[in-house]
C-alpha positions in Angstrom: -46.1 147.6 155.1 -49.4 148.5 156.8 -51.7 145.4 156.9 -48.9 142.9 156.2 -47.7 142.3 159.8 -49.1 138.8 159.7 -47.2 137.9 156.6 -44.1 135.8 156.9 -42.2 132.7 155.9 -43.8 129.7 157.4 -41.5 126.7 157.7 -42.6 123.3 159.1 -40.6 120.3 160.2 -40.7 118.8 156.7 -39.9 122.1 154.9 -37.0 121.9 152.5 -34.2 124.4 153.3 -32.6 124.2 149.9 -31.9 127.4 148.1 -32.3 127.6 144.4 -32.5 130.6 142.1 -33.4 131.6 138.6 -32.0 134.4 136.5 -33.1 135.9 133.2 -32.6 139.0 131.1 -34.1 140.6 128.0 -31.1 141.5 125.9 -31.2 145.1 124.6 -34.9 145.1 125.6 -35.1 148.9 126.0 -36.0 150.6 122.6 -34.7 153.9 124.0 -31.1 153.1 125.0 -30.7 149.3 124.1 -30.0 148.4 127.7 -31.0 145.0 129.1 -33.3 144.4 132.0 -32.1 141.6 134.2 -33.4 139.9 137.2 -33.4 136.9 139.5 -35.6 135.1 142.0 -34.4 133.0 144.9 -36.5 130.3 146.6 -36.1 128.7 150.0 -37.7 125.3 149.3 -40.8 126.4 147.4 -41.1 129.9 149.0 -39.7 132.9 147.1 -37.5 134.9 149.5 -35.7 137.3 147.4 -36.2 138.8 143.9 -35.1 141.8 141.8 -35.5 143.2 138.4 -33.6 146.2 137.1 -32.2 147.8 134.0 -28.5 147.1 133.7 -26.2 150.1 133.9 -24.3 149.3 130.6 -25.2 148.2 127.1 -24.2 144.6 126.6 -22.8 143.6 123.2 -24.1 140.1 123.5 -26.8 138.1 125.2 -24.1 136.1 126.9 -22.7 139.2 128.6 -26.2 140.5 129.7 -27.1 137.0 131.0 -23.8 136.7 132.8 -24.4 140.0 134.6 -27.8 138.9 135.8 -26.3 135.5 136.8 -23.6 137.3 138.8 -26.2 139.4 140.6 -28.3 136.3 141.4 -25.2 134.5 142.7 -24.3 137.4 145.1 -27.8 137.3 146.4 -27.7 133.5 146.9 -24.4 133.7 148.8 -25.8 136.5 151.0 -28.8 134.3 151.8 -26.6 131.3 152.5 -24.5 133.5 155.0 -27.7 134.7 156.6 -29.2 131.2 157.0 -25.9 130.0 158.5 -25.9 133.0 160.9 -29.5 132.0 161.9 -28.3 128.5 162.6 -30.0 126.9 159.5 -28.0 125.0 157.1 -29.1 124.4 153.5 -30.3 120.8 152.9 -28.6 120.6 149.6 -26.3 122.3 147.2 -27.6 125.6 145.9 -28.5 125.6 142.2 -28.8 128.8 140.1 -30.6 128.3 136.8 -29.7 130.4 133.7 -31.3 130.0 130.3 -28.2 131.1 128.3 -25.7 128.4 127.4 -22.8 130.9 126.9 -23.3 132.5 130.3 -23.6 129.1 131.9 -20.2 128.0 130.4 -18.6 131.4 131.2 -19.7 131.1 134.9 -18.3 127.5 135.2 
């Protein structure tokens, strides 16, 4: 943290307050235990504000299940950020979109 006190999120009058996220996973990517590594990144406009990548706790039998777990984690983070923005008296300028590259997980979440 030392040396980063001047870092921050800089918003201007024309800044977009739309939240959008991306999720992805490498299904059974670990050669040791066949667990998947999933992750997400959430943007406020064009600024990345939250991200995470970690190995999933269980072995997924399908890419859809692994992607769905990552999508669920990303969704929880987006909801938390929506609540935080509301608490700070900011309202998102559009509906939040979460992108997932697995058609099965997208259908399952719908």
